[in-house]
VOGU-3710 file (C-alpha; in Angstrom, 3 decimals, decimal comma):
1> mtvtqkhsnd> -40,221/21,320/-79,442  -43,680/22,235/-78,221  -44,503/25,267/-76,156  -45,309/23,050/-73,196  -41,944/21,332/-73,466  -40,159/24,686/-73,646  -41,909/25,980/-70,530  -41,063/22,754/-68,717  -37,377/22,988/-69,653  -37,202/26,692/-68,733
11> aapaaaaghe> -38,851/25,957/-65,395  -36,319/23,227/-64,452  -33,419/25,582/-63,600  -35,783/27,825/-61,634  -37,076/24,842/-59,663  -33,522/23,691/-58,998  -32,573/27,172/-57,851  -35,607/27,240/-55,575  -34,628/23,840/-54,172  -31,077/25,079/-53,493
21> asaaevsaae> -32,456/28,191/-51,772  -34,738/26,024/-49,649  -31,801/23,767/-48,734  -29,727/26,802/-47,820  -32,552/28,046/-45,576  -32,845/24,628/-43,900  -29,087/24,484/-43,468  -29,018/27,945/-41,901  -31,859/26,989/-39,575  -30,053/23,794/-38,585
31> waaearrira> -26,840/25,665/-37,895  -28,742/28,197/-35,782  -30,341/25,373/-33,778  -26,931/23,750/-33,405  -25,441/27,009/-32,148  -28,208/27,317/-29,546  -27,613/23,728/-28,440  -23,868/24,310/-28,065  -24,517/27,475/-26,056  -26,791/25,501/-23,714
41> vtagavalvs> -24,207/22,738/-23,335  -21,460/25,290/-22,680  -23,488/27,238/-20,137  -24,471/24,113/-18,217  -21,011/22,530/-18,342  -19,259/25,726/-17,253  -21,739/26,087/-14,394  -20,964/22,547/-13,247  -17,194/23,099/-13,438  -17,565/26,376/-11,550
51> lvafealavt> -19,536/24,614/-8,814  -16,853/21,936/-8,469  -14,197/24,661/-8,285  -16,162/26,699/-5,744  -16,799/23,673/-3,561  -13,117/22,666/-3,584  -12,014/26,095/-2,352  -14,990/26,664/-0,055  -14,549/23,352/1,750  -10,875/24,112/2,388
61> tvmpavvadl> -11,906/27,449/3,902  -14,559/26,088/6,288  -12,913/22,794/7,279  -11,428/24,236/10,506  -14,971/25,114/11,585  -16,226/21,662/10,581  -13,698/19,737/12,693  -14,249/22,106/15,636  -18,007/21,545/15,523  -17,808/17,766/14,990
71> dglpyyalgf> -14,762/17,275/17,260  -12,945/15,592/14,370  -9,468/17,117/14,338  -7,661/13,719/14,180  -9,596/12,956/10,986  -9,134/16,376/9,423  -7,092/15,125/6,454  -9,720/12,456/5,703  -12,054/15,215/4,614  -9,674/15,906/1,721
81> gaplaasvvg> -8,170/12,497/1,022  -11,409/10,504/0,894  -12,906/12,384/-2,095  -9,592/12,159/-3,964  -9,415/8,400/-3,513  -13,068/7,939/-4,462  -12,601/10,069/-7,579  -10,232/7,458/-9,039  -13,034/4,892/-8,954  -15,494/7,420/-10,356
91> mavsgawada> -13,226/8,243/-13,296  -12,857/4,570/-14,237  -16,583/3,823/-14,015  -17,659/6,971/-15,849  -15,228/6,407/-18,710  -16,463/2,889/-19,423  -20,090/3,905/-19,016  -19,754/6,884/-21,355  -18,131/4,733/-24,024  -20,841/2,099/-23,794
101> rgprrpllaa> -23,945/4,295/-23,422  -22,878/7,859/-24,192  -22,226/10,660/-21,691  -25,826/11,435/-20,734  -26,367/8,747/-18,088  -22,977/9,003/-16,370  -23,331/12,795/-16,303  -26,725/12,506/-14,621  -25,435/9,896/-12,153  -22,367/12,041/-11,418
111> valfslglvv> -24,440/15,102/-10,497  -26,745/12,934/-8,377  -23,842/11,402/-6,422  -22,047/14,739/-6,115  -25,196/16,402/-4,761  -26,022/13,478/-2,457  -22,511/13,621/-1,020  -22,890/17,330/-0,337  -26,220/16,761/1,433  -24,772/13,936/3,566
121> agtaatmtlf> -21,734/16,057/4,499  -23,862/19,137/5,161  -26,232/17,301/7,500  -23,647/15,044/9,194  -23,801/14,825/12,964  -20,445/13,046/13,267  -17,090/13,251/11,513  -17,578/9,693/10,235  -20,744/10,654/8,368  -19,067/13,816/7,120
131> vagrglqglg> -16,165/11,843/5,627  -18,627/9,380/4,058  -20,441/12,284/2,416  -17,141/13,669/1,154  -16,358/10,261/-0,334  -19,670/10,227/-2,209  -18,954/13,765/-3,373  -15,536/12,685/-4,692  -17,045/9,668/-6,452  -19,517/11,934/-8,213
141> ggmlvvalya> -16,863/14,563/-8,916  -14,577/12,013/-10,592  -17,447/10,757/-12,710  -18,443/14,312/-13,583  -15,023/15,334/-14,918  -14,801/12,319/-17,232  -18,433/12,611/-18,339  -17,934/16,263/-19,278  -14,924/15,443/-21,408  -16,789/12,526/-22,986
151> mlgssvpera> -19,597/14,963/-23,763  -17,025/17,285/-25,310  -15,901/14,526/-27,673  -19,315/13,122/-28,582  -21,707/16,060/-28,429  -19,687/19,124/-29,447  -18,374/19,729/-32,987  -14,614/19,886/-33,322  -14,689/23,568/-34,302  -16,363/24,449/-30,971
161> rprllaafaa> -14,194/22,331/-28,672  -11,334/24,824/-28,137  -13,793/27,466/-26,949  -15,415/25,036/-24,531  -12,034/23,917/-23,171  -11,078/27,555/-22,655  -14,386/28,085/-20,844  -13,606/25,096/-18,589  -10,301/26,695/-17,604  -11,887/30,119/-17,091
171> awvlpamvgp> -14,567/28,533/-14,896  -11,939/28,081/-12,175  -10,851/31,718/-12,129  -13,905/33,401/-10,579  -14,374/30,759/-7,841  -10,673/31,106/-7,033  -11,124/34,844/-6,580  -14,351/34,910/-4,572  -14,871/31,334/-3,349  -13,097/31,684/0,024
181> siaslllhta> -14,827/35,018/0,703  -18,289/33,649/-0,109  -17,594/30,561/1,992  -16,556/32,765/4,905  -19,707/34,882/4,532  -21,908/31,762/4,514  -20,021/30,414/7,514  -20,683/33,516/9,607  -24,265/34,084/8,494  -25,718/30,575/8,086
191> gwrsvflvvp> -23,082/28,170/9,431  -20,653/25,819/7,726  -23,411/23,421/6,670  -24,787/25,987/4,244  -21,579/25,799/2,202  -22,455/22,197/1,361  -26,233/22,458/1,117  -26,458/25,459/-1,215  -24,506/23,902/-4,096  -27,019/21,129/-5,026
201> lvavpaavlt> -29,653/23,813/-5,533  -27,573/25,101/-8,452  -25,997/21,835/-9,599  -29,267/20,156/-10,572  -30,507/22,994/-12,855  -27,010/23,213/-14,395  -27,102/19,495/-15,150  -30,549/19,787/-16,730  -29,302/22,647/-18,926  -26,293/20,570/-20,006
211> lrgvadgrat> -28,338/17,453/-20,704  -30,693/19,380/-22,998  -27,837/19,520/-25,497  -26,750/15,901/-24,991  -30,111/14,291/-25,639  -28,906/11,861/-28,302  -25,225/11,727/-27,329  -24,165/13,168/-30,686  -23,704/16,572/-32,236  -26,337/17,092/-34,912
221> mrpdpptssf> -23,985/18,943/-37,252  -20,656/17,373/-36,270  -18,275/17,328/-39,264  -15,844/14,862/-37,702  -16,347/11,194/-36,811  -16,996/10,247/-33,197  -13,948/9,441/-31,134  -13,381/7,777/-27,806  -10,653/8,608/-25,382  -11,177/5,380/-23,468
231> tgdrrpaarg> -11,719/2,557/-25,902  -10,435/3,699/-29,277  -9,930/0,336/-30,987  -13,122/-1,711/-30,665  -11,466/-5,095/-31,225  -11,969/-7,648/-28,408  -8,317/-7,425/-27,359  -8,547/-3,637/-27,044  -11,806/-3,869/-25,103  -10,201/-6,410/-22,782
241> avrrrialaa> -7,274/-4,076/-22,118  -9,649/-1,245/-21,311  -11,596/-3,434/-18,877  -8,362/-4,411/-17,161  -7,380/-0,768/-16,762  -10,797/0,070/-15,348  -10,553/-2,816/-12,866  -7,043/-1,728/-11,835  -8,180/1,876/-11,375  -11,107/0,724/-9,224
251> vagtgaatlq> -8,781/-1,445/-7,112  -6,283/1,413/-6,722  -8,989/3,886/-5,731  -10,515/1,472/-3,236  -7,092/0,781/-1,739  -6,388/4,505/-1,458  -9,761/5,105/0,217  -9,061/2,268/2,661  -5,644/3,735/3,426  -7,238/7,107/4,159
261> vvgtrdgpgw> -9,429/5,538/6,851  -7,085/3,037/8,511  -4,060/5,327/8,341  -5,465/7,522/11,121  -6,166/4,590/13,460  -3,733/3,316/16,075  -2,919/-0,290/16,900  -1,111/-3,270/15,285  -4,180/-4,437/13,386  -4,774/-1,031/11,847
271> rlaaagalav> -1,104/-0,697/10,904  -1,246/-4,079/9,182  -4,375/-3,030/7,306  -2,684/0,221/6,258  0,354/-1,698/4,974  -1,924/-4,005/2,992  -3,870/-1,112/1,466  -0,633/0,643/0,537  0,676/-2,522/-1,146  -2,548/-2,823/-3,158
281> vvvaayrllp> -2,295/0,786/-4,352  1,384/0,461/-5,286  0,849/-2,759/-7,275  -2,186/-1,333/-9,103  -0,393/1,957/-9,831  2,628/0,040/-11,165  0,326/-1,583/-13,704  -1,608/1,583/-14,514  1,236/4,073/-14,963  3,876/4,028/-17,728
291> rgtfrlargv> 6,809/1,732/-17,112  9,609/3,627/-15,398  7,336/6,111/-13,573  8,474/4,962/-10,125  12,165/5,393/-10,986  11,673/8,706/-12,834  12,736/7,326/-16,198  13,301/10,052/-18,768  10,467/11,147/-21,033  6,780/10,377/-20,458
301> psvvavrgli> 7,328/8,371/-17,217  8,972/11,358/-15,535  6,282/13,727/-16,837  3,578/11,491/-15,326  5,530/11,220/-12,066  6,091/14,984/-11,829  2,372/15,654/-12,405  1,544/13,380/-9,492  4,243/14,821/-7,237  3,394/18,484/-7,779
311> sagfaaaetf> -0,321/17,844/-7,295  0,319/15,827/-4,146  2,768/18,325/-2,638  0,412/21,216/-3,310  -2,692/19,371/-2,058  -1,012/18,089/1,114  0,135/21,591/2,073  -3,149/23,260/1,081  -5,047/20,807/3,284  -3,430/22,211/6,444
321> vplllvrehg> -2,939/25,886/5,472  -6,343/27,175/6,708  -6,160/25,017/9,822  -2,732/26,432/10,704  -3,865/30,013/10,225  -7,143/29,615/12,136  -6,081/27,458/15,090  -2,446/28,442/15,578  -2,300/32,047/14,322  -5,801/33,080/15,402
331> wspglaglal> -7,013/34,218/11,981  -10,678/34,121/11,023  -11,687/31,600/8,297  -12,320/34,485/5,880  -8,895/35,963/6,473  -7,290/32,529/6,169  -9,045/32,162/2,817  -6,943/35,056/1,528  -3,962/32,698/1,402  -5,921/30,371/-0,879
341> tagaiawstt> -6,964/33,324/-3,028  -3,344/34,500/-3,313  -2,311/31,056/-4,514  -5,203/30,857/-6,988  -4,422/34,289/-8,460  -0,735/33,384/-8,826  -1,677/30,075/-10,466  -4,006/31,783/-12,950  -1,433/34,474/-13,758  1,507/32,174/-14,479
351> swvqgrvpev> -0,745/29,756/-16,348  -1,902/32,623/-18,586  1,686/33,767/-19,144  2,995/30,353/-20,159  -0,074/29,790/-22,336  1,017/32,666/-24,582  4,267/30,889/-25,484  3,687/28,341/-28,259  7,090/26,599/-28,249  6,850/23,192/-26,578
361> errygyarvg> 10,596/23,168/-25,893  10,132/26,027/-23,439  8,030/23,727/-21,237  11,104/21,934/-19,887  12,374/25,179/-18,405  8,919/26,138/-17,136  8,642/22,788/-15,350  12,013/23,271/-13,623  11,162/26,797/-12,502  7,653/25,791/-11,455
371> talllvgtsl> 8,750/22,866/-9,283  11,403/25,084/-7,659  8,757/27,704/-6,847  6,517/25,013/-5,376  9,383/23,817/-3,185  10,027/27,388/-1,992  6,331/27,953/-1,299  5,798/24,767/0,716  9,023/25,423/2,633  7,783/28,886/3,625
381> vlvaalpgss> 4,516/27,375/4,826  6,528/24,932/6,950  8,493/27,847/8,426  5,184/29,520/9,337  4,402/26,539/11,574  7,388/27,361/13,810  6,698/29,239/17,052  6,909/33,007/16,647  6,402/32,991/12,863  3,896/35,309/11,202
391> glvvvagwaf> 0,847/34,071/9,356  1,760/36,421/6,514  4,589/34,017/5,672  1,879/31,512/4,714  0,289/33,981/2,283  3,635/34,714/0,638  4,547/31,029/0,500  1,218/30,067/-0,996  1,599/32,692/-3,710  4,950/31,115/-4,619
401> agggmglvya> 3,393/27,643/-4,605  0,445/28,728/-6,778  2,724/30,478/-9,263  4,823/27,345/-9,562  1,762/25,184/-10,159  0,559/27,502/-12,919  3,855/27,016/-14,762  4,321/23,290/-14,368  0,756/21,936/-14,422  -0,006/22,962/-17,995
411> stslltlhla> 3,549/22,136/-19,065  3,164/18,509/-18,019  -0,016/18,199/-20,099  1,668/19,609/-23,208  4,858/17,603/-22,736  2,854/14,404/-22,408  1,270/14,938/-25,828  4,630/16,035/-27,246  6,625/13,045/-25,988  4,064/10,243/-26,272
421> qperqgeasa> 3,701/8,229/-29,455  0,629/9,405/-31,411  -1,200/6,115/-30,940  -0,603/6,241/-27,157  -1,427/9,857/-26,381  -4,807/8,968/-24,886  -3,244/6,360/-22,631  -0,544/8,798/-21,504  -3,115/11,516/-20,807  -5,160/9,084/-18,717
431> alttsealts> -1,986/8,203/-16,810  -1,579/11,904/-15,904  -4,945/12,110/-14,145  -4,455/8,720/-12,486  -1,031/9,727/-11,183  -2,401/13,046/-9,945  -5,308/11,538/-8,002  -3,492/8,506/-6,577  -0,319/10,316/-5,538  -2,337/13,096/-3,917
441> alvialagal> -4,469/10,591/-2,011  -1,399/8,707/-0,760  0,546/11,797/0,294  -2,468/13,314/2,060  -3,000/9,990/3,846  0,612/10,020/5,055  0,469/13,672/6,131  -2,865/13,100/7,858  -1,641/10,002/9,685  1,408/11,865/11,021
451> faallpaglg> -0,700/14,864/11,977  -3,206/12,706/13,889  -0,485/10,653/15,598  1,313/13,759/16,899  -1,743/15,592/18,260  -1,545/16,122/22,043  -3,827/13,917/24,136  -7,018/15,523/25,445  -6,987/18,337/22,911  -10,184/20,431/23,014
461> pddaagptpy> -12,152/21,467/19,889  -10,691/24,975/19,920  -7,311/24,302/21,519  -4,048/24,956/19,699  -2,201/21,758/18,813  1,292/23,240/18,856  3,799/23,214/16,005  4,783/19,528/15,942  1,774/18,032/14,047  1,880/20,824/11,453
471> laafavavgt> 5,633/20,547/10,983  5,277/16,822/10,288  2,446/17,322/7,790  4,182/20,166/5,955  7,454/18,205/5,908  5,663/15,546/3,862  4,533/18,233/1,404  8,037/19,735/1,195  9,606/16,324/0,592  7,116/15,585/-2,174
481> aglsvvgawr> 7,811/18,958/-3,797  11,543/18,221/-3,571  11,067/14,966/-5,472  9,208/16,891/-8,177  12,260/19,142/-8,611  14,398/16,050/-9,237  11,862/14,704/-11,706  11,666/18,029/-13,576  15,315/17,617/-14,631  14,502/14,236/-16,182
491> lrar> 11,571/15,234/-18,392  13,526/15,470/-21,641  13,811/12,123/-23,399  17,265/11,006/-24,467
//
């Protein structure tokens, strides 16, 4: 062996070691870049979720002022039902789009529609334009929720997903605490329109921050293969089934939106149109939801039904809570927002408590207790609509209702995954959100139609309507909550 050969052989391990060190440095640099990207995605996504949460609570707080200014009391419930119905369509479109092209484009379109809807609602001169803006906002909001979860699956490594999901949940807490107060402050200092117009100024930068981390639709250091919650199997038969579900969801959402509009109109033609829209929604929902949902069959069908019923009962009552306190009890919008805050705090507290219990079997009991609390809470709100009742009864009732929702809402999600077959968990989870949105839209439409039909003729913008319209609307919420109690006793599969 020559000297040159010996030096070459001795240098080989050193070169290899240097190469390994260089690779380690590159790997560390890549991981650091990945961590920065995930932080940007998290910050932007949490900001977007917080804005959606703030807007939901803020709009509920200022809606009495909106209908007084636009003379739109008969169409009050449309301001809440229209975005719910439109969100069903948005969810279906965004899911298919994200699967085909990645989450970047639907996320951008969602923020654009959400912001455009806020601008239209905030500048509306009539209640019709206001409701149209709210519909656009709901369309964008539905797209945004699905796009964010698609981003979670395609752009965030599996190890980071639990933290991001926890951040999504936490993003609702602060708006729940301060949202009504901020909305009231904006209302008194800049008018109700500012509540709608200020959010796009923050939503667009938040979307840009999120999209910086979703440039290629993939996580650069993801250790797990990409998954899809909408398509899964890419065979033609599976793709065809997904397209059918998307078409059904779009039909159901359109029918629900139509029902929201025609349900508040009077006359034989409008009643016929409302019956037709209701039939369309029922047929589409029958095809979309698990078999047995309508008859509260045990297991997953009852879980899906209960999720829809609790969401609808809560939403229908919450729609009229601020209006009752402001117009009938003489509270200011800021003071009326305290009822919403009490419910949000109770929801967060009971949700945190049940989240510390790992046993899935305990969820059956939580669901029964939670639906019972919701029934008590909505019943107390109904009592507060009676002449001579105190507005404080509303605050107490809404705390009961929020505490019940915190127990049962998360329990239905966990029970769905527990009871569904592994290969159908995605389908069952999608059925939960569909049931929630559709049932809420239908129940709000019914409550709103009764409320509008029972309003006294010639009612002025600031006149009290009397107890009858509120009693009818809250009775719908109480009846829906009562059905959820029945369903909660049928969650356990045989």
